[in-house]
C-alpha positions as CSV (number, residue, x, y, z in Angstrom):
1,M,0.0,0.0,0.0
2,K,1.3,3.4,-0.9
3,T,1.8,5.8,2.0
4,K,1.4,9.6,1.8
5,F,4.6,11.5,1.5
6,N,5.1,13.9,4.4
7,A,7.4,16.7,3.3
8,G,7.7,18.0,6.9
9,T,9.3,14.8,8.1
10,A,11.3,14.0,5.0
11,S,15.1,14.4,4.9
12,V,16.6,16.9,2.5
13,P,17.8,14.0,0.2
14,E,14.3,12.6,0.2
15,L,12.9,16.0,-0.7
16,V,15.4,16.3,-3.6
17,E,14.4,12.8,-4.8
18,R,10.7,13.7,-4.6
19,F,11.4,16.9,-6.6
20,I,13.0,14.9,-9.3
21,A,10.2,12.4,-9.3
22,I,7.6,15.2,-9.6
23,A,9.5,16.8,-12.4
24,L,9.6,13.6,-14.4
25,A,5.9,13.0,-13.7
26,Q,5.2,16.5,-15.0
27,Q,7.1,15.7,-18.2
28,D,4.9,12.6,-18.6
29,A,1.8,14.7,-18.0
30,V,2.9,17.3,-20.6
31,D,3.7,14.5,-23.1
32,S,0.2,13.0,-22.6
33,Y,-1.7,16.3,-22.5
34,Q,-2.8,15.8,-18.9
35,T,-3.2,19.4,-17.8
36,T,-5.1,18.6,-14.6
37,R,-2.4,16.1,-13.5
38,Y,0.3,18.6,-14.4
39,N,-1.3,21.2,-12.2
40,R,-1.6,18.8,-9.2
41,L,2.1,18.0,-9.7
42,Y,2.9,21.7,-9.8
43,D,1.3,22.2,-6.4
44,R,3.2,19.2,-5.0
45,M,6.5,20.6,-6.4
46,K,5.8,24.0,-4.8
47,E,5.2,22.2,-1.5
48,I,8.7,20.6,-1.8
49,E,10.3,23.9,-2.6
50,R,8.6,25.6,0.4
51,E,9.7,22.9,2.7
52,L,13.3,23.1,1.4
53,K,13.3,26.9,1.8
54,S,12.0,26.6,5.4
55,R,14.8,24.4,6.5
56,E,17.8,26.0,8.2
57,G,20.0,27.8,5.7
58,D,17.5,27.5,2.9
59,Q,18.0,23.9,1.7
60,R,16.9,24.7,-1.9
61,I,20.7,24.7,-2.3
62,A,20.4,20.9,-2.4
63,L,18.8,21.3,-5.8
64,L,22.0,22.8,-7.4
65,P,23.2,19.4,-8.8
66,L,19.9,19.1,-10.7
67,L,21.0,22.0,-12.9
68,E,23.2,19.3,-14.6
69,S,20.5,16.7,-14.9
70,R,20.2,14.7,-18.1
71,H,16.5,15.4,-18.0
72,L,15.7,18.8,-19.5
73,H,12.5,19.2,-17.5
74,V,14.4,18.5,-14.2
75,R,17.0,21.2,-15.2
76,L,14.2,23.7,-16.0
77,K,12.3,23.2,-12.8
78,A,15.5,23.2,-10.7
79,A,16.6,26.5,-12.3
80,I,13.3,28.1,-11.6
81,A,13.4,26.9,-8.0
82,L,17.0,28.3,-7.6
83,L,16.5,31.7,-9.1
84,A,16.4,33.3,-5.6
85,I,19.5,31.7,-4.2
86,S,21.8,31.1,-7.2
87,P,20.5,33.6,-9.8
88,A,23.6,33.5,-12.1
89,R,23.7,29.6,-12.3
90,A,19.9,29.4,-12.6
91,R,19.8,32.0,-15.4
92,H,22.6,30.2,-17.2
93,T,20.7,26.9,-17.0
94,L,17.5,28.6,-18.2
95,Q,19.4,30.1,-21.2
96,G,20.7,26.6,-22.0
97,V,17.2,25.1,-21.8
98,R,16.0,27.9,-24.1
99,D,18.8,27.3,-26.6
100,Y,18.2,23.6,-26.6
101,A,15.0,24.4,-28.4
102,L,12.9,21.4,-27.2
103,M,9.3,22.2,-26.7
104,P,7.7,23.1,-24.3
105,Q,10.7,23.5,-22.0
106,S,12.4,26.0,-24.4
107,V,9.3,28.2,-24.4
108,D,9.0,27.9,-20.6
109,A,12.6,29.0,-20.2
110,T,12.2,31.8,-22.7
111,M,9.1,33.1,-20.9
112,M,10.7,32.9,-17.5
113,L,13.8,34.8,-18.6
114,A,11.6,37.5,-20.1
115,A,9.5,37.7,-16.9
116,I,12.7,38.1,-14.8
117,D,14.1,40.8,-17.2
118,D,10.8,42.8,-17.2
119,G,10.3,42.5,-13.5
120,S,7.0,40.6,-13.7
121,Y,8.6,37.7,-11.9
122,V,10.6,38.2,-8.7
123,P,12.2,35.1,-7.2
124,D,11.6,34.5,-3.6
């Protein structure tokens, strides 16, 4: 029987693994046009990010290795999550995702870069 994941009691490595699993599931949802599923997964990912941020020293830093993931969607989501604490590395990754030109990640990265540049998105 599957048990419910509790972000509040999970270790940082478990949270990172969960982040990766959610990003991969999001990619599957995109590929199969499951918007409702993607939106649920988005909410779960934000929960993981909030939990990492709340940990002493802002443990979103544990996502830094994901900027080198072989999975483009994992790189994209990690870069977005890291914009507040490692803006130069996150931006560089977003530019790489944009330049890779694989849809929809390339479009998402392009839109995020534009939102940062015009001030409509402020990382927290």
